[in-house]
N, C-alpha and C positions, 0 to 999 in steps of 0.2 A: 504494500500500500504506500502511495506517495504521501509524504508528510510535509507540512509547511515548514520552511526554514525560518528561524526568528529574524526579525528586522533589526536586531541589536547592532550587528556589525555594520550593516549598510547605513542605518540611520545615525548611528553614533558618529560616523565619519562626517556627516553633514553638520551635526552639532559642534563637533570639534573644530571643523573648518570655519564655521561661523564665528566661534569664539576667538580663534586665532586671527581671523581677518578683520574682525570688528575694530580692533585697535589700529589697524593699518589703513583701512578704507576710510577716507574722510569725505563723506557725502555732505552736501549742503544742509545747513540747519533749516528746518521748516519755518516759514514765515506765516504767521496767522494774522487775519483769518485765511484759512486754506479752503479753496473750493475745488471739488473733484466731481467730474461727470461720471456717474455710476449707474449703469443699466438704464440710461435715458433720463436720469434725474440729476440735477445739480445739488450737491450736498456740501454745506459749508460748516467748517469746524473753527470755532473761535479760539480753541486751545486744545492741547493734547488731552485725550480722555483720561480720566482717573478711575472710573468705575465702569469698565467695559464688560459687555456680555458676549460670549462666543456661542452662537447658536449653530450647532453642527460641528463635527469633529475637525473638519479642515480649518475652519475659522479659528477654533480654539488652539489647534496645534501650531498654526502659523504664529499666533500671538505668543505662544510659549517658546517657539524657536527664536522669536525676536526678543526673548527675555522680559516679557511684559506681565509676568504673573502677578506682580504687585499692583498692576493697573487693571486687574480683572476682578469683577464682582461676582462672576458666575459663568457656568457653561451648561450646555444641555445637548442631548442627542448624540450618543456615542455608539455607532455600530460595532466598533472594536475598542480594545483597551488602548490607552494612551501609549505613544512610543516609549519604550522602556527608559531611555535616557532623559525623558521629560517627566517621569513619574514624580520625582521629588518636587519639582516646580508645580506640577499639577495638584499636588496635595495641598498647596497653599490656596487653591481656588475652590470656591464652593461649587459643588455639583448639584444642579437643580433636579435633574433627572437624566437617565440614559436614553429616554424616549422623548416624545414631543412634550415640551413644557406648556403651561398655560400662560396667557398674557399677564394674568394677575401675579403669577409667581415671578415673572421677569420684573414687573414694576416694583415688587416688594424689595428688590435689591437696589432700588434708586439708581438705575443706570444713567450714564451720560453718553453712552454710545452702544449700539447693537450691531454686530457683524454676523451675517448669516451665510451658511454654506449652500443652502438650497432654497428655492422659491416655495417649497412646501413648508418651510420654517418662517419665511418672511416674503410673502408674495401676494398678488391680487386674489388668489384663491386659497391662501393659507388658513388653516384652522387655528393656528397659533396667534398670528398677528399680521397685519398689513403695514406697509411702510407708513401710510398716512396716519395709522394709529399712534405711531411714535412721533410723527411730525407735529401732531396736534399738541403734544406735551413738550415739544422742543428738544427731543432726543434724536440726533442724527443717526442714520442707518447706512449700512453698506452690505450689498449682496454680491457674492462671488461673481466676477465677470464670466467665469466658466459656465455658469448656470443661468445666464440671461438668455433664455430660449423662448422660441415661439410656442405658444400653447394653443392647440386647436380645439380643445374641448375641456369641460370641467373635470374629466377623469384623467386627462393627460397632464398631470401636475409637473412633470419634468420637461414637457414640451418635445420639440423635434429639433435636431441639429443638422443643418443643411451642408455643413463643411466639417472636415475632420478637426477635432479639437487638437490643439498643440500646447506645449508647455509655455508658449508666449503669454497665454492668458493667465497662467499661474504666476509667471514672473511679474506680470502687471499687478496682480492681486497682492503679492508680497511687497512690491515696491510701494503701492499706494497705502497699504496698511502701515508700512514702516514710516512713510511720510506723515500720515495722520498722527502717529505717536511720536514724531520727531526722533526716530531712530533709523534714519535712512541708511547710515553706514552698516548697521546690522542687516538690513534688508538686502543690500548689495552683496554682503558676504554669503548669505544663504543662497541667493540667486546664482552666484559664481560657482558654488559647490554643485548645485543641481545641474547647471549647464555642463560642468565637467563630467558628471555621471551620464548625462544624455549623450554627450559626444563619445564617451568610452563605449557605450552600448552600440551606437551606430558603427563604430570602427570595427566591431567583430563580425559584421555581416558581409559575406562575400557577394559582390555584385554578380548578378546573373544566376544565382542559386535558386533552388526550388522555393517557391512561395508557399509556405504552409498555410492552410486555412484553419482558423481558430473559432471556437465557440467559448464565450465567457459566461458561465452560469453563476449568477449571484445567489439565488435561493428560490424556494417554492413553498407554498403552504403545505403541500402534500405531494407524494409521487404522482397522483392522478391529476393534479392541478397543472395549469400552465406554468412554465418556468420563466422567471425574470432573468433576462439576458442583457449583456452589454450591447447597446446598439452600434450600428456600423461606424458612426462618426464620433462616438464618445471616447472616454479614456481607454476603454478596452480596444477600440479600433486603433487608437494611437499606439498602444503597446504592440499590437499585431504588426503595425507598420514599422515601428521602431526596430522590431526583431526580424524584419524582412518578409513578413507575411501579410495576410489579409484577414479581415473579419468575415466569417462565413455568413453572418447575419446581415441582410441587406436593408433592414428597416432603419429609417432615419430617427425613429423615436429613441429617446435617451435610454429608456428601459422597456423595450418591448416584452410583452408576455406572450410566449408562443407555446402551442401544444407540441407534444413530443413527435407527432407525425411530421411536422414541419422541420424540427431539429434533426430528426433522423434523415429526412430528405436532403438536408444541407450536407450531411456526411462529412464533418470536419476531420482534418488530420490530427488536430489537437483539441482537447477539451480542458479548459482551465476552470477549476471549481473554487469558489470563494470560501475562505475561513472567516467566520464571524463570531464575535464574542457575545452578541446580544441575546442569543437563545430564544428568539421569538418563535421560531419554528424548528422542528427536528432537523430539517434539511438546511438549516444554517450551518450545521456541522459538516466539514468536508468528508468525514468518514461516512456519514449517512448518504451523501451524494454519490460517493464512489461505490458504495454497496448497491445503491439502486442501479447505477449505470452498468455494473458488471453482472448483476443477477436478473435484471429484467430481460426477457427473451428478445424484445424488439431493440432496445438500446444497445444490447450487447453485440449487435451486428454492425454497429458503426465502426468505421476504420480506426478512429481514435481509441475506442475501447478494445477492439481486437488486438491492436498493436501496443496496448498498455501506455498510450500517450495521454494519460490523465494526470494533470499537474495541479498543484494547490497554490493559491495565492491569497494574500491578505485581501479580504473583501473590500476594505476601505480604499484600496488601490484601484478598484474598478470604478470609483467615482473620480472625477477630475480634481485631484487633490495633491497636496505635497507628498503623499505616499505613492502616487502613481509610478514614479520612476523607481521606487524601491520594489514595487510589484513587478515591474519589467525585469529588474535584476533577479528577483526570485525565479521568474519563469525562465530566464536565460540560463541560470545555473542548472535547472532541471532539464532543459533542452540539451545542454552540453553533456549532462550525465547520460542521456539516452542516445547521444551521438547525432542529434538533430541540428546541432550548432557546432562549428569548429572552434 
């Protein structure tokens, strides 16, 4: 059985690089008031936030990587555990809930800034809060540029992505959050480390080699239910492209839910299953996913299953987040072990 490799070694390199470079990189001090265009809105900051809320793991982990734990009043919505090297810093920050918080629980922390990773946490159809809810009380908000997506229906909360996501959107997010908090030098250090990792992965791909097709399975409520998969142009598609392959799922939806007939018809070379710590469903566990794939008579016929090309990746890396590059590194290590990457 394929087991997930810990993110400690990969992620700790980023943290160490950020710490070392922060003292050398001298980015400009932020001048307030600072106005940033974010997902179509003009947001103005009169000063650096002192009581920030991180809604969603990516927003919280970026703040922690920037060394802002003393400026954070709370976090919420964690599909996975915090990066190990950030655990001590994260202990200083109040956890509201690992699931969706209430608007009231956020207001109880007297926030002066709210950053959200997903529109389901802070968007026009969010059940948590809408940006105008915070605007009315004078609290500026920030939504991850990676998740400013077109939404076609009330059920399509993640929207559709017409072009392949790239790390440039993540770099933009890190830079803007760093400038909001007046720690631009730290932001540039984190970005430099991520760019180096991205370049290193691209360098191992042999031009003209076989393009493996991938399916990225996040989770499912049950084996008989539709599977939530990484869409063609999301972070999963980016990982496939980075590793010289293609996403076998053609849907532009960020998280299409497909029946197994459609997945079997796609017949991918590789299936990447998510490891999640939230334990909402049994199939959040990679072992449960692998057991289903290898024992169900229909799924067992897929090339990826027959060839034992089922790999495990941190589920949060399937979202467009600071963890995406670490997820790509995890998959690359497993591909090398199977002889699928040189």
